N, CA, C and O atoms as CSV, one atom per row, in Angstrom:
chain,resi,resn,atom,element,x,y,z
A,1,MET,N,N,-56.356,-3.726,-127.288
A,1,MET,CA,C,-56.769,-3.213,-126.019
A,1,MET,C,C,-55.686,-2.262,-125.548
A,1,MET,O,O,-54.496,-2.519,-125.729
A,2,LEU,N,N,-56.109,-1.159,-124.941
A,2,LEU,CA,C,-55.198,-0.133,-124.473
A,2,LEU,C,C,-55.238,-0.106,-122.995
A,2,LEU,O,O,-56.273,-0.338,-122.371
A,3,ALA,N,N,-54.034,0.196,-122.401
A,3,ALA,CA,C,-53.946,0.430,-120.970
A,3,ALA,C,C,-53.646,1.885,-120.764
A,3,ALA,O,O,-52.959,2.498,-121.581
A,4,ARG,N,N,-54.145,2.452,-119.692
A,4,ARG,CA,C,-53.950,3.880,-119.409
A,4,ARG,C,C,-53.177,3.984,-118.115
A,4,ARG,O,O,-53.110,3.046,-117.320
A,5,LYS,N,N,-52.591,5.161,-117.930
A,5,LYS,CA,C,-51.766,5.415,-116.720
A,5,LYS,C,C,-52.550,5.046,-115.446
A,5,LYS,O,O,-53.703,5.443,-115.281
A,6,GLY,N,N,-51.915,4.294,-114.567
A,6,GLY,CA,C,-52.533,3.859,-113.352
A,6,GLY,C,C,-53.220,2.536,-113.406
A,6,GLY,O,O,-53.603,1.987,-112.373
A,7,ASP,N,N,-53.387,2.005,-114.607
A,7,ASP,CA,C,-54.078,0.670,-114.752
A,7,ASP,C,C,-53.120,-0.401,-114.152
A,7,ASP,O,O,-51.896,-0.270,-114.186
A,8,TRP,N,N,-53.750,-1.457,-113.607
A,8,TRP,CA,C,-53.034,-2.610,-113.056
A,8,TRP,C,C,-52.626,-3.471,-114.301
A,8,TRP,O,O,-53.480,-3.897,-115.077
A,9,VAL,N,N,-51.370,-3.694,-114.450
A,9,VAL,CA,C,-50.880,-4.483,-115.642
A,9,VAL,C,C,-49.811,-5.471,-115.191
A,9,VAL,O,O,-49.357,-5.483,-114.047
A,10,GLN,N,N,-49.433,-6.310,-116.183
A,10,GLN,CA,C,-48.321,-7.243,-116.005
A,10,GLN,C,C,-47.369,-7.071,-117.151
A,10,GLN,O,O,-47.765,-6.961,-118.312
A,11,ILE,N,N,-46.053,-7.049,-116.789
A,11,ILE,CA,C,-45.016,-6.964,-117.824
A,11,ILE,C,C,-44.155,-8.211,-117.752
A,11,ILE,O,O,-44.170,-8.947,-116.765
A,12,GLU,N,N,-43.392,-8.431,-118.840
A,12,GLU,CA,C,-42.430,-9.494,-118.908
A,12,GLU,C,C,-41.050,-8.924,-119.157
A,12,GLU,O,O,-40.856,-8.103,-120.054
A,13,VAL,N,N,-40.121,-9.351,-118.381
A,13,VAL,CA,C,-38.731,-8.854,-118.483
A,13,VAL,C,C,-37.802,-9.990,-118.752
A,13,VAL,O,O,-37.844,-10.977,-118.018
A,14,THR,N,N,-36.986,-9.924,-119.729
A,14,THR,CA,C,-35.959,-10.980,-119.930
A,14,THR,C,C,-34.733,-10.714,-119.093
A,14,THR,O,O,-34.054,-9.705,-119.283
A,15,ILE,N,N,-34.437,-11.623,-118.153
A,15,ILE,CA,C,-33.337,-11.499,-117.230
A,15,ILE,C,C,-32.025,-11.989,-117.900
A,15,ILE,O,O,-30.997,-11.313,-117.857
A,16,LEU,N,N,-32.101,-13.162,-118.503
A,16,LEU,CA,C,-30.921,-13.743,-119.180
A,16,LEU,C,C,-31.342,-14.339,-120.519
A,16,LEU,O,O,-32.312,-15.092,-120.610
A,17,SER,N,N,-30.606,-13.989,-121.527
A,17,SER,CA,C,-30.861,-14.606,-122.881
A,17,SER,C,C,-30.344,-16.057,-122.847
A,17,SER,O,O,-29.617,-16.423,-121.924
A,18,PRO,N,N,-30.700,-16.869,-123.817
A,18,PRO,CA,C,-30.203,-18.274,-123.773
A,18,PRO,C,C,-28.651,-18.363,-123.720
A,18,PRO,O,O,-28.092,-19.251,-123.077
A,19,GLU,N,N,-28.024,-17.478,-124.368
A,19,GLU,CA,C,-26.552,-17.404,-124.408
A,19,GLU,C,C,-25.931,-17.121,-123.077
A,19,GLU,O,O,-24.795,-17.514,-122.811
A,20,GLU,N,N,-26.699,-16.417,-122.208
A,20,GLU,CA,C,-26.171,-15.993,-120.890
A,20,GLU,C,C,-26.457,-16.996,-119.791
A,20,GLU,O,O,-25.977,-16.857,-118.666
A,21,ARG,N,N,-27.249,-18.017,-120.126
A,21,ARG,CA,C,-27.589,-18.998,-119.088
A,21,ARG,C,C,-26.379,-19.729,-118.588
A,21,ARG,O,O,-25.417,-19.885,-119.341
A,22,ALA,N,N,-26.372,-20.192,-117.340
A,22,ALA,CA,C,-25.316,-20.901,-116.738
A,22,ALA,C,C,-25.049,-22.200,-117.443
A,22,ALA,O,O,-25.996,-22.852,-117.884
A,23,PRO,N,N,-23.773,-22.622,-117.575
A,23,PRO,CA,C,-23.493,-23.862,-118.280
A,23,PRO,C,C,-24.038,-25.132,-117.687
A,23,PRO,O,O,-24.245,-26.107,-118.410
A,24,GLN,N,N,-24.281,-25.154,-116.382
A,24,GLN,CA,C,-24.735,-26.349,-115.691
A,24,GLN,C,C,-26.230,-26.581,-115.774
A,24,GLN,O,O,-26.705,-27.621,-115.318
A,25,VAL,N,N,-26.968,-25.681,-116.322
A,25,VAL,CA,C,-28.442,-25.894,-116.408
A,25,VAL,C,C,-28.754,-26.926,-117.498
A,25,VAL,O,O,-27.990,-27.064,-118.453
A,26,PRO,N,N,-29.848,-27.635,-117.365
A,26,PRO,CA,C,-30.196,-28.683,-118.431
A,26,PRO,C,C,-30.301,-28.077,-119.815
A,26,PRO,O,O,-30.608,-26.897,-119.986
A,27,GLU,N,N,-30.039,-28.911,-120.783
A,27,GLU,CA,C,-30.018,-28.453,-122.168
A,27,GLU,C,C,-31.329,-27.810,-122.636
A,27,GLU,O,O,-31.291,-26.806,-123.346
A,28,ASP,N,N,-32.462,-28.352,-122.264
A,28,ASP,CA,C,-33.712,-27.752,-122.672
A,28,ASP,C,C,-33.916,-26.428,-121.973
A,28,ASP,O,O,-34.580,-25.556,-122.533
A,29,THR,N,N,-33.368,-26.222,-120.750
A,29,THR,CA,C,-33.504,-24.935,-120.121
A,29,THR,C,C,-32.577,-23.898,-120.782
A,29,THR,O,O,-32.945,-22.727,-120.864
A,30,LYS,N,N,-31.384,-24.300,-121.255
A,30,LYS,CA,C,-30.465,-23.400,-121.908
A,30,LYS,C,C,-30.977,-22.771,-123.165
A,30,LYS,O,O,-30.525,-21.702,-123.577
A,31,LYS,N,N,-31.961,-23.467,-123.794
A,31,LYS,CA,C,-32.494,-22.970,-125.068
A,31,LYS,C,C,-33.469,-21.782,-124.921
A,31,LYS,O,O,-33.788,-21.117,-125.906
A,32,VAL,N,N,-33.904,-21.540,-123.775
A,32,VAL,CA,C,-34.961,-20.472,-123.569
A,32,VAL,C,C,-34.433,-19.388,-122.651
A,32,VAL,O,O,-33.611,-19.670,-121.779
A,33,PRO,N,N,-34.896,-18.124,-122.830
A,33,PRO,CA,C,-34.432,-17.096,-121.929
A,33,PRO,C,C,-35.039,-17.209,-120.518
A,33,PRO,O,O,-36.132,-17.755,-120.365
A,34,LEU,N,N,-34.378,-16.724,-119.538
A,34,LEU,CA,C,-34.880,-16.621,-118.175
A,34,LEU,C,C,-35.678,-15.340,-118.127
A,34,LEU,O,O,-35.156,-14.243,-118.331
A,35,GLN,N,N,-36.988,-15.513,-117.846
A,35,GLN,CA,C,-37.830,-14.314,-117.772
A,35,GLN,C,C,-38.554,-14.182,-116.469
A,35,GLN,O,O,-38.758,-15.167,-115.759
A,36,MET,N,N,-38.951,-12.952,-116.140
A,36,MET,CA,C,-39.789,-12.756,-114.980
A,36,MET,C,C,-41.011,-11.985,-115.422
A,36,MET,O,O,-40.991,-11.260,-116.416
A,37,ARG,N,N,-42.062,-12.156,-114.669
A,37,ARG,CA,C,-43.281,-11.369,-114.873
A,37,ARG,C,C,-43.530,-10.567,-113.602
A,37,ARG,O,O,-43.353,-11.054,-112.486
A,38,VAL,N,N,-43.933,-9.366,-113.801
A,38,VAL,CA,C,-44.120,-8.428,-112.700
A,38,VAL,C,C,-45.439,-7.684,-112.879
A,38,VAL,O,O,-45.765,-7.243,-113.981
A,39,LYS,N,N,-46.196,-7.547,-111.791
A,39,LYS,CA,C,-47.456,-6.782,-111.833
A,39,LYS,C,C,-47.219,-5.406,-111.177
A,39,LYS,O,O,-46.413,-5.253,-110.259
A,40,GLY,N,N,-47.934,-4.456,-111.677
A,40,GLY,CA,C,-47.848,-3.120,-111.077
A,40,GLY,C,C,-48.768,-2.170,-111.812
A,40,GLY,O,O,-49.576,-2.557,-112.657
A,41,PHE,N,N,-48.600,-0.862,-111.437
A,41,PHE,CA,C,-49.402,0.194,-112.011
A,41,PHE,C,C,-48.675,0.861,-113.157
A,41,PHE,O,O,-47.515,1.243,-113.008
A,42,LEU,N,N,-49.345,1.014,-114.326
A,42,LEU,CA,C,-48.703,1.604,-115.481
A,42,LEU,C,C,-48.293,3.027,-115.266
A,42,LEU,O,O,-49.103,3.828,-114.798
A,43,ILE,N,N,-47.076,3.380,-115.583
A,43,ILE,CA,C,-46.540,4.770,-115.441
A,43,ILE,C,C,-46.821,5.515,-116.756
A,43,ILE,O,O,-47.163,6.698,-116.735
A,44,ASN,N,N,-46.678,4.822,-117.903
A,44,ASN,CA,C,-46.892,5.487,-119.206
A,44,ASN,C,C,-48.316,6.011,-119.322
A,44,ASN,O,O,-49.222,5.488,-118.673
A,45,GLU,N,N,-48.521,7.021,-120.130
A,45,GLU,CA,C,-49.858,7.624,-120.297
A,45,GLU,C,C,-50.801,6.564,-120.948
A,45,GLU,O,O,-51.919,6.367,-120.471
A,46,ILE,N,N,-50.386,5.939,-121.951
A,46,ILE,CA,C,-51.191,4.984,-122.694
A,46,ILE,C,C,-50.294,3.962,-123.348
A,46,ILE,O,O,-49.199,4.300,-123.797
A,47,ALA,N,N,-50.751,2.671,-123.415
A,47,ALA,CA,C,-49.914,1.630,-124.003
A,47,ALA,C,C,-50.768,0.481,-124.530
A,47,ALA,O,O,-51.855,0.222,-124.012
A,48,SER,N,N,-50.297,-0.177,-125.515
A,48,SER,CA,C,-50.975,-1.402,-126.018
A,48,SER,C,C,-50.127,-2.596,-125.685
A,48,SER,O,O,-48.944,-2.495,-125.359
A,49,LEU,N,N,-50.798,-3.766,-125.782
A,49,LEU,CA,C,-50.072,-4.999,-125.503
A,49,LEU,C,C,-48.796,-5.087,-126.399
A,49,LEU,O,O,-48.786,-4.620,-127.538
A,50,ASP,N,N,-47.749,-5.691,-125.850
A,50,ASP,CA,C,-46.491,-5.831,-126.517
A,50,ASP,C,C,-45.593,-4.599,-126.520
A,50,ASP,O,O,-44.437,-4.670,-126.937
A,51,ALA,N,N,-46.118,-3.483,-126.060
A,51,ALA,CA,C,-45.317,-2.221,-125.986
A,51,ALA,C,C,-44.373,-2.338,-124.836
A,51,ALA,O,O,-44.631,-3.070,-123.880
A,52,THR,N,N,-43.244,-1.601,-124.919
A,52,THR,CA,C,-42.351,-1.521,-123.821
A,52,THR,C,C,-42.823,-0.413,-122.899
A,52,THR,O,O,-42.954,0.731,-123.334
A,53,VAL,N,N,-43.091,-0.731,-121.602
A,53,VAL,CA,C,-43.629,0.202,-120.681
A,53,VAL,C,C,-42.861,0.132,-119.321
A,53,VAL,O,O,-42.042,-0.755,-119.078
A,54,SER,N,N,-43.179,1.108,-118.479
A,54,SER,CA,C,-42.691,1.105,-117.098
A,54,SER,C,C,-43.872,0.948,-116.159
A,54,SER,O,O,-44.976,1.416,-116.438
A,55,ILE,N,N,-43.626,0.292,-115.059
A,55,ILE,CA,C,-44.678,0.096,-114.079
A,55,ILE,C,C,-44.060,0.451,-112.704
A,55,ILE,O,O,-42.842,0.473,-112.531
A,56,GLN,N,N,-44.962,0.727,-111.738
A,56,GLN,CA,C,-44.532,0.859,-110.366
A,56,GLN,C,C,-45.223,-0.294,-109.619
A,56,GLN,O,O,-46.442,-0.462,-109.673
A,57,THR,N,N,-44.404,-1.063,-108.936
A,57,THR,CA,C,-44.950,-2.228,-108.218
A,57,THR,C,C,-45.543,-1.813,-106.873
A,57,THR,O,O,-45.351,-0.670,-106.459
A,58,MET,N,N,-46.248,-2.689,-106.186
A,58,MET,CA,C,-46.807,-2.378,-104.939
A,58,MET,C,C,-45.761,-1.953,-103.915
A,58,MET,O,O,-46.067,-1.191,-102.998
A,59,THR,N,N,-44.540,-2.435,-104.061
A,59,THR,CA,C,-43.486,-2.066,-103.123
A,59,THR,C,C,-42.765,-0.783,-103.591
A,59,THR,O,O,-41.817,-0.354,-102.933
A,60,GLY,N,N,-43.193,-0.152,-104.721
A,60,GLY,CA,C,-42.602,1.098,-105.115
A,60,GLY,C,C,-41.456,0.986,-106.149
A,60,GLY,O,O,-40.879,1.992,-106.563
A,61,ARG,N,N,-41.148,-0.244,-106.548
A,61,ARG,CA,C,-40.043,-0.463,-107.516
A,61,ARG,C,C,-40.568,0.038,-108.880
A,61,ARG,O,O,-41.759,-0.067,-109.173
A,62,ILE,N,N,-39.686,0.566,-109.677
A,62,ILE,CA,C,-40.007,0.945,-111.063
A,62,ILE,C,C,-39.338,-0.100,-111.949
A,62,ILE,O,O,-38.123,-0.278,-111.865
A,63,VAL,N,N,-40.092,-0.790,-112.790
A,63,VAL,CA,C,-39.606,-1.868,-113.618
A,63,VAL,C,C,-40.100,-1.582,-115.000
A,63,VAL,O,O,-41.240,-1.157,-115.189
A,64,THR,N,N,-39.182,-1.830,-116.048
A,64,THR,CA,C,-39.496,-1.603,-117.450
A,64,THR,C,C,-39.518,-3.006,-118.106
A,64,THR,O,O,-38.644,-3.836,-117.856
A,65,GLY,N,N,-40.526,-3.240,-118.937
A,65,GLY,CA,C,-40.582,-4.504,-119.688
A,65,GLY,C,C,-41.683,-4.463,-120.759
A,65,GLY,O,O,-42.271,-3.418,-121.037
A,66,ARG,N,N,-41.931,-5.609,-121.333
A,66,ARG,CA,C,-43.003,-5.685,-122.360
A,66,ARG,C,C,-44.368,-5.943,-121.723
A,66,ARG,O,O,-44.507,-6.839,-120.891
A,67,LEU,N,N,-45.350,-5.177,-122.105
A,67,LEU,CA,C,-46.709,-5.298,-121.576
A,67,LEU,C,C,-47.340,-6.589,-122.098
A,67,LEU,O,O,-47.485,-6.782,-123.306
A,68,VAL,N,N,-47.710,-7.462,-121.172
A,68,VAL,CA,C,-48.298,-8.735,-121.619
A,68,VAL,C,C,-49.754,-8.949,-121.149
A,68,VAL,O,O,-50.450,-9.808,-121.690
A,69,ALA,N,N,-50.228,-8.160,-120.126
A,69,ALA,CA,C,-51.596,-8.286,-119.699
A,69,ALA,C,C,-52.091,-6.981,-119.062
A,69,ALA,O,O,-51.347,-6.281,-118.376
A,70,ILE,N,N,-53.326,-6.688,-119.303
A,70,ILE,CA,C,-54.019,-5.559,-118.680
A,70,ILE,C,C,-55.027,-6.134,-117.664
A,70,ILE,O,O,-55.844,-6.986,-118.013
A,71,ASN,N,N,-54.966,-5.679,-116.450
A,71,ASN,CA,C,-55.793,-6.127,-115.370
A,71,ASN,C,C,-55.675,-7.658,-115.250
A,71,ASN,O,O,-56.677,-8.366,-115.353
A,72,PRO,N,N,-54.433,-8.174,-115.031
A,72,PRO,CA,C,-54.154,-9.612,-115.004
A,72,PRO,C,C,-54.845,-10.313,-113.832
A,72,PRO,O,O,-55.032,-9.723,-112.768
A,73,LYS,N,N,-55.220,-11.577,-114.041
A,73,LYS,CA,C,-55.749,-12.394,-112.996
A,73,LYS,C,C,-54.689,-12.863,-112.052
A,73,LYS,O,O,-53.509,-12.899,-112.399
A,74,TYR,N,N,-55.110,-13.238,-110.812
A,74,TYR,CA,C,-54.205,-13.849,-109.908
A,74,TYR,C,C,-54.432,-15.366,-110.134
A,74,TYR,O,O,-55.542,-15.853,-109.917
A,75,GLU,N,N,-53.408,-16.105,-110.560
A,75,GLU,CA,C,-53.524,-17.504,-110.824
A,75,GLU,C,C,-52.390,-18.245,-110.087
A,75,GLU,O,O,-51.244,-17.795,-110.101
A,76,HIS,N,N,-52.701,-19.337,-109.471
A,76,HIS,CA,C,-51.685,-20.161,-108.882
A,76,HIS,C,C,-52.141,-21.586,-108.908
A,76,HIS,O,O,-53.340,-21.853,-108.825
A,77,ASP,N,N,-51.223,-22.507,-109.020
A,77,ASP,CA,C,-51.593,-23.884,-109.237
A,77,ASP,C,C,-50.436,-24.737,-108.697
A,77,ASP,O,O,-49.261,-24.480,-108.959
A,78,PHE,N,N,-50.831,-25.767,-107.928
A,78,PHE,CA,C,-49.794,-26.698,-107.400
A,78,PHE,C,C,-49.670,-27.915,-108.290
A,78,PHE,O,O,-49.004,-28.871,-107.895
A,79,GLY,N,N,-50.283,-27.939,-109.492
A,79,GLY,CA,C,-50.175,-29.058,-110.394
A,79,GLY,C,C,-51.177,-30.142,-110.147
A,79,GLY,O,O,-52.129,-29.951,-109.390
A,80,GLU,N,N,-50.984,-31.259,-110.760
A,80,GLU,CA,C,-51.891,-32.418,-110.651
A,80,GLU,C,C,-51.779,-33.027,-109.237
A,80,GLU,O,O,-50.709,-32.984,-108.629
A,81,PRO,N,N,-52.873,-33.588,-108.721
A,81,PRO,CA,C,-52.761,-34.206,-107.427
A,81,PRO,C,C,-51.918,-35.453,-107.525
A,81,PRO,O,O,-51.873,-36.121,-108.558
A,82,ILE,N,N,-51.226,-35.763,-106.389
A,82,ILE,CA,C,-50.451,-36.972,-106.319
A,82,ILE,C,C,-51.293,-38.004,-105.575
A,82,ILE,O,O,-51.617,-37.802,-104.405
A,83,PRO,N,N,-51.637,-39.063,-106.207
A,83,PRO,CA,C,-52.569,-40.035,-105.598
A,83,PRO,C,C,-52.190,-40.522,-104.179
A,83,PRO,O,O,-53.044,-40.686,-103.308
A,84,GLU,N,N,-50.875,-40.746,-103.988
A,84,GLU,CA,C,-50.404,-41.235,-102.705
A,84,GLU,C,C,-50.607,-40.230,-101.549
A,84,GLU,O,O,-50.758,-40.589,-100.381
A,85,LEU,N,N,-50.598,-38.943,-101.960
A,85,LEU,CA,C,-50.737,-37.845,-100.899
A,85,LEU,C,C,-52.150,-37.564,-100.585
A,85,LEU,O,O,-52.431,-36.971,-99.543
A,86,ILE,N,N,-53.071,-37.953,-101.425
A,86,ILE,CA,C,-54.465,-37.615,-101.199
A,86,ILE,C,C,-54.987,-38.247,-99.885
A,86,ILE,O,O,-55.684,-37.593,-99.109
A,87,THR,N,N,-54.651,-39.480,-99.661
A,87,THR,CA,C,-55.144,-40.222,-98.507
A,87,THR,C,C,-54.212,-40.358,-97.334
A,87,THR,O,O,-54.564,-40.982,-96.333
A,88,ILE,N,N,-53.030,-39.791,-97.433
A,88,ILE,CA,C,-51.983,-39.977,-96.405
A,88,ILE,C,C,-52.393,-39.439,-95.060
A,88,ILE,O,O,-52.103,-40.059,-94.036
A,89,GLY,N,N,-53.098,-38.238,-95.028
A,89,GLY,CA,C,-53.488,-37.638,-93.797
A,89,GLY,C,C,-54.458,-38.559,-93.045
A,89,GLY,O,O,-54.285,-38.764,-91.843
A,90,LYS,N,N,-55.454,-39.110,-93.706
A,90,LYS,CA,C,-56.394,-40.023,-93.090
A,90,LYS,C,C,-55.710,-41.247,-92.590
A,90,LYS,O,O,-55.959,-41.686,-91.467
A,91,GLU,N,N,-54.824,-41.831,-93.422
A,91,GLU,CA,C,-54.077,-43.051,-93.043
A,91,GLU,C,C,-53.178,-42.786,-91.794
A,91,GLU,O,O,-53.094,-43.617,-90.890
A,92,LEU,N,N,-52.555,-41.675,-91.779
A,92,LEU,CA,C,-51.717,-41.377,-90.602
A,92,LEU,C,C,-52.551,-41.236,-89.339
A,92,LEU,O,O,-52.176,-41.737,-88.279
A,93,ARG,N,N,-53.669,-40.561,-89.454
A,93,ARG,CA,C,-54.490,-40.421,-88.217
A,93,ARG,C,C,-54.921,-41.771,-87.771
A,93,ARG,O,O,-54.938,-41.998,-86.561
A,94,GLU,N,N,-55.278,-42.715,-88.637
A,94,GLU,CA,C,-55.735,-44.050,-88.243
A,94,GLU,C,C,-54.616,-44.761,-87.554
A,94,GLU,O,O,-54.845,-45.460,-86.566
A,95,ILE,N,N,-53.373,-44.601,-88.057
A,95,ILE,CA,C,-52.208,-45.236,-87.393
A,95,ILE,C,C,-51.996,-44.680,-86.013
A,95,ILE,O,O,-51.825,-45.427,-85.049
A,96,LEU,N,N,-52.005,-43.352,-85.913
A,96,LEU,CA,C,-51.765,-42.728,-84.608
A,96,LEU,C,C,-52.823,-43.015,-83.622
A,96,LEU,O,O,-52.525,-43.133,-82.434
A,97,GLU,N,N,-54.077,-43.139,-84.046
A,97,GLU,CA,C,-55.202,-43.450,-83.101
A,97,GLU,C,C,-55.309,-44.910,-82.721
A,97,GLU,O,O,-56.008,-45.278,-81.777
A,98,SER,N,N,-54.590,-45.750,-83.488
A,98,SER,CA,C,-54.707,-47.188,-83.151
A,98,SER,C,C,-53.799,-47.470,-81.916
A,98,SER,O,O,-52.872,-46.708,-81.638
A,99,PRO,N,N,-54.084,-48.582,-81.180
A,99,PRO,CA,C,-53.316,-48.921,-80.005
A,99,PRO,C,C,-51.783,-49.163,-80.373
A,99,PRO,O,O,-50.892,-48.822,-79.595
A,100,GLU,N,N,-51.536,-49.739,-81.536
A,100,GLU,CA,C,-50.150,-49.992,-81.990
A,100,GLU,C,C,-49.481,-48.650,-82.268
A,100,GLU,O,O,-48.308,-48.467,-81.941
A,101,GLY,N,N,-50.196,-47.729,-82.854
A,101,GLY,CA,C,-49.662,-46.426,-83.210
A,101,GLY,C,C,-49.337,-45.608,-81.988
A,101,GLY,O,O,-48.340,-44.886,-81.981
A,102,ASN,N,N,-50.159,-45.698,-80.942
A,102,ASN,CA,C,-49.883,-44.948,-79.723
A,102,ASN,C,C,-48.727,-45.447,-79.001
A,102,ASN,O,O,-47.966,-44.643,-78.462
A,103,SER,N,N,-48.502,-46.816,-78.931
A,103,SER,CA,C,-47.369,-47.315,-78.176
A,103,SER,C,C,-46.059,-46.925,-78.975
A,103,SER,O,O,-45.020,-46.685,-78.360
A,104,LYS,N,N,-46.120,-46.870,-80.266
A,104,LYS,CA,C,-44.941,-46.484,-81.032
A,104,LYS,C,C,-44.655,-45.008,-80.783
A,104,LYS,O,O,-43.497,-44.610,-80.659
A,105,GLN,N,N,-45.697,-44.207,-80.712
A,105,GLN,CA,C,-45.555,-42.787,-80.488
A,105,GLN,C,C,-44.951,-42.486,-79.150
A,105,GLN,O,O,-44.224,-41.502,-79.009
A,106,ASN,N,N,-45.229,-43.303,-78.160
A,106,ASN,CA,C,-44.688,-43.126,-76.817
A,106,ASN,C,C,-43.438,-43.819,-76.488
A,106,ASN,O,O,-43.182,-44.113,-75.321
A,107,GLY,N,N,-42.635,-44.100,-77.474
A,107,GLY,CA,C,-41.363,-44.705,-77.256
A,107,GLY,C,C,-41.315,-46.184,-77.599
A,107,GLY,O,O,-40.307,-46.825,-77.302
A,108,GLY,N,N,-42.296,-46.739,-78.179
A,108,GLY,CA,C,-42.269,-48.128,-78.590
A,108,GLY,C,C,-42.679,-49.061,-77.468
A,108,GLY,O,O,-43.096,-48.604,-76.404
A,109,ASP,N,N,-42.563,-50.385,-77.695
A,109,ASP,CA,C,-42.939,-51.375,-76.713
A,109,ASP,C,C,-41.854,-51.496,-75.662
A,109,ASP,O,O,-40.732,-51.917,-75.942
A,110,GLN,N,N,-42.219,-51.113,-74.435
A,110,GLN,CA,C,-41.245,-51.231,-73.326
A,110,GLN,C,C,-41.766,-52.292,-72.355
A,110,GLN,O,O,-42.895,-52.178,-71.879
A,111,LYS,N,N,-40.990,-53.297,-72.058
A,111,LYS,CA,C,-41.472,-54.340,-71.151
A,111,LYS,C,C,-40.580,-54.411,-69.969
A,111,LYS,O,O,-40.804,-55.227,-69.074
């Protein structure tokens, strides 16, 4: 698949190689490079995946890296749901709406 000048693309840039990583990072982290992914508009006339290209980001920065996606999707994920957090809002409302919850909210039991 080819990308043409002006296409929306995503590149990958290696920030630190494994040897350049800080000594205090965990061992499994030290084994891999620190990389960033950046989306922007292709500056090169034409490019294929894995080629080294330059892009212009929405903020106007020019960044050079390896082309990894053409017309990339927007994806975001907060991970798997945490069972305890699924019902906590409902449980808290029940506590606050109960007579015991209201007295605690207003400074506790005062006699």
